[in-house]
MDAnalysis code that builds the backbone (N, CA, C; Angstrom):
import MDAnalysis as mda
import numpy as np

u = mda.Universe.empty(582, n_residues=194, atom_resindex=np.repeat(np.arange(194), 3), trajectory=True)
u.add_TopologyAttr("name", ["N", "CA", "C"] * 194)
u.add_TopologyAttr("resid", np.arange(1, 195))
u.add_TopologyAttr("resname", ["MET", "LYS", "SER", "ARG", "PHE", "GLY", "PRO", "GLN", "LYS", "ILE", "MET", "PHE", "PRO", "CYS", "PRO", "VAL", "ALA", "LEU", "VAL", "VAL", "THR", "GLY", "THR", "ALA", "GLU", "ARG", "ALA", "ASN", "ILE", "VAL", "THR", "ILE", "ALA", "TRP", "VAL", "SER", "LEU", "LEU", "THR", "SER", "SER", "PRO", "PRO", "MET", "LEU", "GLY", "ILE", "SER", "VAL", "GLY", "THR", "ARG", "GLY", "PHE", "SER", "GLY", "LYS", "GLU", "ILE", "SER", "GLU", "ARG", "GLY", "GLU", "PHE", "THR", "VAL", "ASN", "ILE", "ALA", "THR", "SER", "ASP", "ILE", "MET", "ARG", "GLU", "ALA", "ASP", "PHE", "CYS", "GLY", "LEU", "THR", "SER", "GLY", "ARG", "ASP", "THR", "ASP", "LYS", "PHE", "ALA", "ALA", "THR", "GLY", "LEU", "THR", "LYS", "MET", "GLU", "SER", "SER", "VAL", "ILE", "LYS", "ALA", "PRO", "ILE", "ILE", "LYS", "GLU", "CYS", "PRO", "LEU", "ASN", "PHE", "GLU", "CYS", "LEU", "LEU", "GLU", "SER", "SER", "THR", "ILE", "PHE", "GLY", "THR", "THR", "ASN", "HIS", "PHE", "ALA", "ALA", "LYS", "ILE", "VAL", "GLU", "THR", "HIS", "ILE", "ASP", "ASN", "ASP", "LYS", "LEU", "LYS", "ASP", "LEU", "SER", "ASP", "TYR", "THR", "SER", "ILE", "ASP", "ILE", "GLU", "ARG", "PHE", "ASP", "PRO", "LEU", "ILE", "TYR", "ILE", "GLY", "GLY", "VAL", "ARG", "GLU", "TYR", "ARG", "LYS", "ALA", "GLY", "PRO", "VAL", "THR", "GLY", "LYS", "ALA", "TYR", "SER", "VAL", "GLY", "ASN", "SER", "ILE", "LYS", "GLU", "GLN", "GLN"])
u.atoms.positions = np.array([
    [0.846, -1.184, 0.000],
    [0.000, 0.000, 0.000],
    [0.883, 1.236, 0.000],
    [0.498, 2.255, -0.744],
    [1.208, 3.532, -0.786],
    [0.206, 4.665, -0.605],
    [0.658, 5.762, 0.015],
    [-0.172, 6.961, 0.175],
    [0.146, 7.923, -0.955],
    [-0.845, 8.650, -1.446],
    [-0.655, 9.615, -2.528],
    [-0.663, 11.025, -1.980],
    [0.208, 11.881, -2.557],
    [0.312, 13.268, -2.095],
    [0.316, 14.274, -3.239],
    [0.111, 13.845, -4.469],
    [0.170, 14.770, -5.595],
    [1.597, 15.245, -5.824],
    [1.796, 16.233, -6.711],
    [3.147, 16.718, -6.988],
    [3.778, 17.360, -5.760],
    [4.954, 16.900, -5.356],
    [5.655, 17.422, -4.183],
    [7.144, 17.590, -4.489],
    [7.814, 18.445, -3.733],
    [9.256, 18.663, -3.908],
    [10.038, 17.855, -2.881],
    [10.008, 16.538, -3.080],
    [10.705, 15.618, -2.191],
    [11.797, 14.919, -2.995],
    [13.040, 15.025, -2.527],
    [14.146, 14.313, -3.166],
    [15.262, 14.191, -2.153],
    [15.851, 13.029, -2.071],
    [16.975, 12.855, -1.144],
    [17.783, 11.633, -1.545],
    [19.050, 11.603, -1.128],
    [19.793, 12.668, -0.455],
    [20.261, 13.711, -1.453],
    [20.467, 14.931, -0.998],
    [20.974, 16.020, -1.818],
    [22.191, 16.624, -1.132],
    [23.272, 16.867, -1.866],
    [24.418, 17.515, -1.230],
    [24.092, 18.972, -0.916],
    [24.546, 19.453, 0.221],
    [24.369, 20.866, 0.552],
    [25.519, 21.623, -0.096],
    [25.163, 22.550, -0.986],
    [26.169, 23.317, -1.726],
    [26.057, 24.793, -1.377],
    [27.203, 25.413, -1.193],
    [27.264, 26.857, -0.998],
    [27.725, 27.451, -2.317],
    [26.833, 28.156, -2.975],
    [27.125, 28.745, -4.277],
    [27.575, 30.188, -4.054],
    [28.742, 30.516, -4.609],
    [29.303, 31.852, -4.430],
    [29.254, 32.604, -5.748],
    [28.756, 33.836, -5.676],
    [28.712, 34.737, -6.827],
    [29.526, 35.981, -6.490],
    [29.769, 36.809, -7.493],
    [30.461, 38.073, -7.263],
    [31.958, 37.957, -7.428],
    [32.676, 38.782, -6.680],
    [34.137, 38.840, -6.761],
    [34.709, 38.765, -5.348],
    [36.026, 38.699, -5.244],
    [36.676, 38.653, -3.932],
    [36.295, 39.863, -3.084],
    [36.121, 41.029, -3.710],
    [35.778, 42.254, -2.981],
    [34.340, 42.218, -2.464],
    [33.420, 41.691, -3.244],
    [31.999, 41.652, -2.861],
    [31.405, 40.333, -3.339],
    [31.509, 39.336, -2.488],
    [31.002, 38.007, -2.837],
    [29.766, 37.687, -2.015],
    [28.903, 36.877, -2.566],
    [27.700, 36.435, -1.880],
    [27.661, 34.911, -1.866],
    [27.039, 34.356, -0.834],
    [26.858, 32.908, -0.711],
    [25.367, 32.614, -0.632],
    [24.917, 31.624, -1.405],
    [23.560, 31.117, -1.258],
    [23.656, 29.607, -1.071],
    [22.859, 29.082, -0.147],
    [22.839, 27.648, 0.114],
    [21.759, 27.010, -0.735],
    [22.146, 25.950, -1.454],
    [21.169, 25.203, -2.252],
    [21.418, 23.715, -2.092],
    [20.387, 22.939, -2.270],
    [20.533, 21.488, -2.295],
    [20.142, 20.954, -3.667],
    [19.654, 21.822, -4.521],
    [19.264, 21.413, -5.860],
    [20.444, 21.604, -6.796],
    [21.371, 20.659, -6.714],
    [22.586, 20.677, -7.525],
    [22.825, 19.263, -8.031],
    [23.271, 19.166, -9.292],
    [23.469, 17.838, -9.859],
    [24.476, 17.889, -11.002],
    [25.193, 16.795, -11.193],
    [26.003, 16.656, -12.401],
    [25.046, 16.483, -13.573],
    [25.323, 17.146, -14.676],
    [24.463, 17.043, -15.855],
    [25.078, 16.170, -16.941],
    [26.376, 16.345, -17.180],
    [27.086, 15.541, -18.171],
    [28.487, 15.268, -17.655],
    [29.085, 14.213, -18.186],
    [30.463, 13.917, -17.788],
    [31.466, 14.416, -18.819],
    [31.013, 14.622, -20.053],
    [31.936, 15.079, -21.087],
    [31.243, 16.112, -21.983],
    [31.492, 17.406, -21.767],
    [32.356, 17.979, -20.739],
    [31.659, 17.938, -19.382],
    [32.445, 17.945, -18.281],
    [31.817, 17.950, -16.962],
    [30.988, 19.221, -16.764],
    [29.700, 19.030, -16.475],
    [28.793, 20.162, -16.269],
    [27.931, 19.924, -15.044],
    [27.621, 21.029, -14.347],
    [26.735, 21.016, -13.188],
    [25.455, 21.761, -13.516],
    [24.394, 21.360, -12.854],
    [23.148, 22.104, -12.913],
    [22.775, 22.531, -11.506],
    [22.349, 23.770, -11.349],
    [21.855, 24.247, -10.060],
    [20.529, 24.960, -10.270],
    [19.715, 24.948, -9.232],
    [18.429, 25.650, -9.270],
    [18.395, 26.663, -8.142],
    [18.107, 27.916, -8.497],
    [18.108, 29.035, -7.554],
    [16.832, 29.836, -7.776],
    [16.182, 30.234, -6.712],
    [14.942, 31.012, -6.821],
    [15.114, 32.292, -7.620],
    [14.052, 32.735, -8.276],
    [14.097, 33.937, -9.110],
    [13.977, 35.224, -8.299],
    [13.483, 35.156, -7.060],
    [13.286, 36.371, -6.270],
    [14.550, 36.834, -5.561],
    [15.520, 35.943, -5.401],
    [16.706, 36.269, -4.624],
    [17.771, 37.012, -5.394],
    [18.805, 37.367, -4.678],
    [19.942, 38.132, -5.175],
    [20.868, 37.289, -6.056],
    [21.053, 36.023, -5.690],
    [22.048, 35.174, -6.351],
    [21.712, 34.837, -7.797],
    [20.460, 34.555, -8.076],
    [20.074, 34.229, -9.452],
    [20.389, 35.359, -10.413],
    [20.117, 36.582, -9.979],
    [20.424, 37.761, -10.797],
    [21.935, 37.886, -11.003],
    [22.706, 37.671, -9.949],
    [24.170, 37.735, -10.028],
    [24.719, 36.717, -11.033],
    [24.215, 35.498, -10.968],
    [24.681, 34.449, -11.883],
    [24.342, 34.819, -13.319],
    [23.122, 35.282, -13.545],
    [22.711, 35.670, -14.903],
    [23.569, 36.798, -15.458],
    [23.872, 37.779, -14.632],
    [24.647, 38.935, -15.091],
    [26.131, 38.626, -15.259],
    [26.709, 37.871, -14.341],
    [28.157, 37.625, -14.358],
    [28.554, 36.404, -15.183],
    [27.649, 35.430, -15.295],
    [27.939, 34.245, -16.102],
    [28.920, 33.278, -15.462],
    [29.087, 33.359, -14.153],
    [30.005, 32.449, -13.463],
    [29.630, 32.351, -11.991],
    [30.093, 31.272, -11.346],
    [29.864, 31.060, -9.926],
    [30.712, 29.877, -9.490],
    [30.851, 29.717, -8.175],
    [31.500, 28.514, -7.659],
    [30.482, 27.708, -6.866],
    [30.670, 26.394, -6.890],
    [29.854, 25.481, -6.108],
    [30.786, 24.825, -5.109],
    [30.478, 24.993, -3.832],
    [31.330, 24.539, -2.736],
    [30.526, 23.569, -1.884],
    [30.987, 22.314, -1.816],
    [30.229, 21.287, -1.109],
    [30.531, 21.355, 0.387],
    [29.462, 21.541, 1.169],
    [29.587, 21.747, 2.616],
    [29.815, 20.437, 3.363],
    [30.414, 20.570, 4.540],
    [30.607, 19.435, 5.440],
    [29.713, 19.617, 6.660],
    [29.566, 18.547, 7.426],
    [28.706, 18.594, 8.614],
    [29.159, 19.629, 9.632],
    [30.465, 19.891, 9.707],
    [30.945, 20.823, 10.728],
    [30.642, 22.289, 10.421],
    [30.147, 22.595, 9.221],
    [29.723, 23.974, 8.933],
    [28.213, 24.049, 8.662],
    [27.464, 23.140, 9.277],
    [26.012, 23.085, 9.080],
    [25.330, 24.406, 9.456],
    [25.667, 24.986, 10.609],
    [25.034, 26.255, 11.038],
    [25.303, 27.366, 10.039],
    [26.546, 27.478, 9.593],
    [26.919, 28.524, 8.636],
    [26.189, 28.316, 7.306],
    [26.111, 27.055, 6.863],
    [25.418, 26.758, 5.605],
    [23.940, 27.115, 5.713],
    [23.314, 26.754, 6.822],
    [21.900, 27.052, 7.001],
    [21.666, 28.563, 7.030],
    [22.528, 29.291, 7.740],
    [22.425, 30.754, 7.808],
    [22.468, 31.375, 6.412],
    [23.375, 30.875, 5.565],
    [23.518, 31.452, 4.215],
    [22.283, 31.229, 3.358],
    [21.471, 30.230, 3.709],
    [20.224, 30.001, 2.996],
    [19.058, 30.784, 3.566],
    [19.213, 31.274, 4.792],
    [18.131, 32.007, 5.460],
    [18.234, 33.521, 5.291],
    [19.386, 34.002, 4.794],
    [19.689, 35.429, 4.789],
    [19.927, 35.925, 3.372],
    [19.492, 37.127, 3.079],
    [19.689, 37.708, 1.747],
    [21.067, 38.354, 1.632],
    [21.693, 38.136, 0.497],
    [22.982, 38.761, 0.206],
    [22.860, 40.225, -0.181],
    [21.641, 40.708, -0.370],
    [21.457, 42.125, -0.710],
    [21.953, 43.034, 0.411],
    [21.712, 42.594, 1.662],
    [22.040, 43.462, 2.795],
    [22.925, 42.805, 3.844],
    [23.449, 41.609, 3.570],
    [24.294, 40.914, 4.530],
    [25.554, 40.397, 3.854],
    [26.707, 40.663, 4.456],
    [27.962, 40.063, 4.015],
    [28.056, 38.713, 4.720],
    [27.714, 37.663, 4.006],
    [27.631, 36.340, 4.625],
    [29.003, 35.787, 4.999],
    [30.050, 36.182, 4.285],
    [31.395, 35.752, 4.677],
    [31.749, 36.349, 6.044],
    [31.479, 37.631, 6.226],
    [31.773, 38.290, 7.508],
    [30.907, 37.717, 8.630],
    [29.627, 37.482, 8.353],
    [28.705, 37.006, 9.377],
    [29.020, 35.586, 9.846],
    [29.484, 34.736, 8.930],
    [29.715, 33.329, 9.279],
    [31.164, 33.015, 9.629],
    [32.087, 33.867, 9.203],
    [33.504, 33.573, 9.409],
    [34.073, 32.641, 8.360],
    [33.295, 32.301, 7.337],
    [33.819, 31.477, 6.244],
    [34.882, 32.268, 5.486],
    [35.841, 31.550, 4.903],
    [37.011, 32.179, 4.300],
    [36.968, 32.124, 2.782],
    [37.122, 33.295, 2.136],
    [37.213, 33.360, 0.675],
    [38.609, 32.926, 0.244],
    [38.659, 32.134, -0.821],
    [39.928, 31.800, -1.466],
    [39.801, 32.146, -2.940],
    [40.873, 32.622, -3.512],
    [40.860, 32.994, -4.914],
    [40.678, 31.767, -5.803],
    [39.796, 31.890, -6.779],
    [39.648, 30.850, -7.795],
    [40.818, 30.952, -8.764],
    [41.019, 29.910, -9.537],
    [42.142, 29.951, -10.479],
    [41.722, 30.350, -11.886],
    [40.434, 30.243, -12.220],
    [39.974, 30.557, -13.578],
    [38.985, 31.718, -13.597],
    [38.086, 31.775, -12.631],
    [37.027, 32.789, -12.639],
    [37.210, 33.782, -11.492],
    [36.371, 34.812, -11.459],
    [36.482, 35.860, -10.432],
    [35.797, 35.509, -9.119],
    [34.710, 34.739, -9.177],
    [34.007, 34.366, -7.943],
    [34.921, 33.480, -7.100],
    [35.040, 33.770, -5.803],
    [35.926, 32.965, -4.950],
    [35.336, 31.608, -4.584],
    [36.196, 30.715, -4.091],
    [35.767, 29.458, -3.503],
    [35.798, 29.618, -1.989],
    [35.264, 28.633, -1.267],
    [35.216, 28.681, 0.192],
    [36.217, 27.679, 0.753],
    [37.150, 28.172, 1.548],
    [38.219, 27.351, 2.117],
    [37.676, 26.192, 2.956],
    [36.651, 26.435, 3.752],
    [36.122, 25.425, 4.664],
    [35.383, 24.289, 3.951],
    [35.100, 24.442, 2.678],
    [34.457, 23.386, 1.894],
    [35.548, 22.603, 1.167],
    [35.662, 21.290, 1.408],
    [36.773, 20.526, 0.839],
    [36.643, 20.187, -0.640],
    [35.491, 20.463, -1.245],
    [35.300, 20.224, -2.678],
    [34.691, 21.481, -3.281],
    [35.393, 22.044, -4.263],
    [34.963, 23.306, -4.876],
    [35.023, 23.184, -6.392],
    [34.009, 23.713, -7.059],
    [33.959, 23.727, -8.515],
    [33.873, 25.175, -8.995],
    [34.728, 25.543, -9.935],
    [34.614, 26.824, -10.617],
    [33.772, 26.570, -11.872],
    [32.740, 27.385, -12.071],
    [31.770, 27.116, -13.135],
    [31.527, 28.339, -14.019],
    [31.423, 28.092, -15.324],
    [31.039, 29.118, -16.297],
    [29.662, 28.772, -16.840],
    [28.759, 29.744, -16.785],
    [27.379, 29.537, -17.211],
    [27.307, 29.219, -18.696],
    [26.594, 28.154, -19.018],
    [26.372, 27.761, -20.413],
    [24.954, 28.103, -20.869],
    [23.970, 27.869, -19.995],
    [22.581, 28.180, -20.354],
    [21.745, 28.343, -19.099],
    [20.597, 28.992, -19.275],
    [19.672, 29.152, -18.151],
    [18.242, 29.131, -18.653],
    [17.368, 28.649, -17.794],
    [15.945, 28.559, -18.096],
    [15.194, 28.829, -16.802],
    [14.034, 29.434, -16.921],
    [13.192, 29.648, -15.741],
    [11.989, 28.722, -15.842],
    [11.776, 27.931, -14.791],
    [10.565, 27.124, -14.651],
    [9.886, 27.605, -13.381],
    [8.650, 28.052, -13.488],
    [7.938, 28.541, -12.312],
    [8.679, 29.698, -11.678],
    [9.079, 29.539, -10.427],
    [9.783, 30.604, -9.704],
    [11.258, 30.248, -9.486],
    [11.804, 29.402, -10.366],
    [13.168, 28.932, -10.168],
    [14.018, 29.086, -11.422],
    [15.220, 29.650, -11.237],
    [16.235, 29.687, -12.294],
    [16.937, 28.339, -12.329],
    [17.095, 27.795, -13.522],
    [17.857, 26.554, -13.695],
    [19.073, 26.897, -14.534],
    [20.239, 26.771, -13.927],
    [21.492, 27.130, -14.579],
    [22.294, 25.880, -14.901],
    [22.765, 25.778, -16.127],
    [23.674, 24.711, -16.541],
    [25.034, 25.364, -16.768],
    [26.065, 24.809, -16.137],
    [27.382, 25.434, -16.204],
    [28.484, 24.406, -16.414],
    [29.484, 24.820, -17.174],
    [30.653, 23.977, -17.403],
    [31.604, 24.114, -16.215],
    [32.077, 22.987, -15.710],
    [33.083, 22.996, -14.646],
    [34.428, 23.269, -15.301],
    [35.067, 24.381, -14.909],
    [36.349, 24.745, -15.520],
    [37.537, 24.462, -14.590],
    [37.273, 24.207, -13.315],
    [38.329, 23.785, -12.389],
    [37.683, 23.133, -11.178],
    [38.385, 22.148, -10.625],
    [37.936, 21.428, -9.436],
    [39.045, 21.474, -8.397],
    [38.680, 21.809, -7.163],
    [39.630, 21.849, -6.044],
    [39.178, 20.835, -4.996],
    [40.111, 20.012, -4.496],
    [39.810, 19.052, -3.434],
    [40.907, 19.162, -2.380],
    [40.509, 19.258, -1.105],
    [41.483, 19.305, -0.016],
    [42.332, 18.035, -0.016],
    [43.636, 18.205, 0.070],
    [44.564, 17.064, 0.067],
    [44.267, 16.061, 1.170],
    [43.891, 16.549, 2.358],
    [43.668, 15.627, 3.476],
    [42.376, 14.820, 3.339],
    [41.603, 15.069, 2.285],
    [40.385, 14.295, 2.034],
    [40.595, 13.259, 0.926],
    [41.814, 13.203, 0.383],
    [42.136, 12.253, -0.682],
    [43.009, 11.127, -0.153],
    [42.729, 9.907, -0.587],
    [43.573, 8.766, -0.244],
    [44.817, 8.741, -1.129],
    [44.669, 9.273, -2.350],
    [45.762, 9.312, -3.326],
    [45.714, 10.693, -3.979],
    [46.749, 11.501, -3.766],
    [46.750, 12.881, -4.263],
    [46.715, 12.992, -5.783],
    [47.001, 11.913, -6.486],
    [46.990, 11.966, -7.946],
    [45.673, 11.451, -8.532],
    [44.696, 11.095, -7.677],
    [43.451, 10.494, -8.147],
    [42.253, 11.190, -7.508],
    [41.534, 11.991, -8.301],
    [40.390, 12.734, -7.756],
    [39.259, 11.812, -7.296],
    [39.239, 10.570, -7.756],
    [38.175, 9.646, -7.336],
    [38.487, 8.975, -6.005],
    [39.613, 9.311, -5.392],
    [40.001, 8.660, -4.138],
    [39.545, 9.439, -2.904],
    [38.483, 10.237, -3.044],
    [37.964, 11.000, -1.902],
    [37.558, 10.040, -0.781],
    [38.010, 10.350, 0.429],
    [37.662, 9.583, 1.609],
    [36.396, 10.217, 2.196],
    [35.257, 9.600, 1.957],
    [33.967, 10.179, 2.346],
    [33.855, 10.338, 3.862],
    [34.427, 9.422, 4.635],
    [34.357, 9.560, 6.093],
    [35.133, 10.787, 6.567],
    [36.302, 11.048, 5.981],
    [37.054, 12.254, 6.341],
    [36.376, 13.504, 5.783],
    [35.762, 13.382, 4.628],
    [35.066, 14.498, 3.988],
    [33.848, 14.894, 4.822],
    [33.033, 13.922, 5.230],
    [31.836, 14.141, 6.044],
    [30.879, 15.152, 5.413],
    [30.377, 14.851, 4.186],
    [29.509, 15.814, 3.505],
    [28.192, 16.035, 4.244],
    [27.726, 17.271, 4.210],
    [26.427, 17.618, 4.772],
    [25.372, 17.272, 3.725],
    [24.370, 16.522, 4.148],
    [23.339, 16.036, 3.222],
    [21.988, 16.605, 3.648],
    [21.235, 17.071, 2.659],
    [19.899, 17.616, 2.900],
    [18.855, 16.593, 2.478],
    [17.842, 16.422, 3.307],
    [16.731, 15.529, 2.994],
    [15.537, 16.411, 2.629],
    [15.300, 16.554, 1.322],
    [14.232, 17.429, 0.829],
    [12.860, 16.919, 1.212],
    [11.970, 17.848, 1.503],
    [10.621, 17.509, 1.930],
    [10.547, 17.415, 3.440],
    [11.461, 16.656, 4.050],
    [11.515, 16.491, 5.493],
    [12.231, 17.689, 6.136],
    [13.096, 18.350, 5.343],
    [13.882, 19.505, 5.804],
    [14.802, 19.149, 6.965],
    [15.625, 18.133, 6.729],
    [16.604, 17.709, 7.726],
    [17.992, 17.660, 7.090],
    [19.009, 17.855, 7.929],
    [20.386, 17.623, 7.522],
    [20.811, 16.276, 8.084],
    [21.606, 15.548, 7.323],
    [22.099, 14.240, 7.742],
    [23.566, 14.099, 7.372],
    [24.150, 12.983, 7.828],
    [25.512, 12.610, 7.475],
    [25.454, 11.403, 6.547],
    [26.546, 11.169, 5.821],
    [26.630, 9.980, 4.965],
    [26.776, 8.743, 5.845],
    [26.201, 7.649, 5.417],
    [26.286, 6.401, 6.167],
    [27.426, 5.527, 5.668],
    [27.460, 4.290, 6.155],
    [28.541, 3.378, 5.770],
    [28.415, 2.906, 4.320],
    [29.510, 2.401, 3.781],
    [29.511, 1.837, 2.429],
    [28.648, 0.577, 2.439],
    [27.737, 0.464, 1.468],
    [26.892, -0.728, 1.383],
    [27.180, -1.562, 0.141],
    [27.969, -1.034, -0.780],
    [28.321, -1.781, -1.988],
    [29.175, -0.937, -2.899],
    [29.798, -1.566, -3.867],
    [30.668, -0.889, -4.832],
    [29.901, -0.703, -6.141],
    [29.684, 0.560, -6.526],
    [28.942, 0.868, -7.759],
    [29.648, 0.285, -8.977],
    [28.889, -0.057, -9.969],
    [29.363, -0.643, -11.226],
    [29.945, -2.038, -11.037],
    [29.669, -2.683, -9.886],
    [30.126, -4.057, -9.711],
    [29.169, -4.899, -8.889],
    [28.487, -4.333, -7.903],
    [27.623, -5.117, -7.024],
    [26.499, -5.810, -7.798],
    [26.051, -5.224, -8.897],
    [24.994, -5.831, -9.717],
    [25.461, -6.973, -10.591],
    [26.761, -7.164, -10.692],
    [27.293, -8.237, -11.541],
    [26.840, -9.613, -11.078],
    [26.538, -9.781, -9.782],
    [26.099, -11.099, -9.297],
    [24.784, -11.512, -9.935],
    [23.910, -10.553, -10.228],
    [22.651, -10.861, -10.912],
    [22.936, -11.215, -12.367],
    [23.828, -10.459, -12.975],
    [24.214, -10.699, -14.360],
    [24.760, -12.113, -14.528],
    [25.561, -12.553, -13.579],
    [26.208, -13.862, -13.654],
    [25.204, -14.992, -13.507],
    [24.054, -14.736, -12.870],
    [23.029, -15.770, -12.685],
    [22.200, -16.014, -13.938],
    [22.307, -15.081, -14.892],
    [21.467, -15.210, -16.099],
    [22.124, -16.048, -17.159],
])
């Protein structure tokens, strides 16, 4: 048996991302959980940002932004950045988060976030009250202490990373759980039975 609820905005798990717009002199942070990889070649991200806020306008005008994946230890700061408008609040000053210079674009990355993407806007569309931005990833930064092998970006140690996860609909933050299987291989046992 299942209960019906009509169209709802429920999706989980979602990574908590701090999206930075602007420049080192005047940067803004907006917290979003609606972020996803769109393509692998070229690597592209998609983010969804409300049309009424400051950040969507900044992204449209500047054509660039950074996506910084939050950890559990900055949950309060991440939540604050989603509750406050960048029009009248310097969120870096209010939270104590640290700006770091990007290597390709003008918008800074956030030091306290161990995974950062520099992004150039490729396209945008508005659905309802939400901007949907598709952007090419032009640089990726990963903290060395979160990698098992410094020469392999896929060697991220998720337990050391401790990503902050948002549970949409329920409006909760969670932590990542234990490994339950190896992707692209655990299903092979079914294949072998056929």
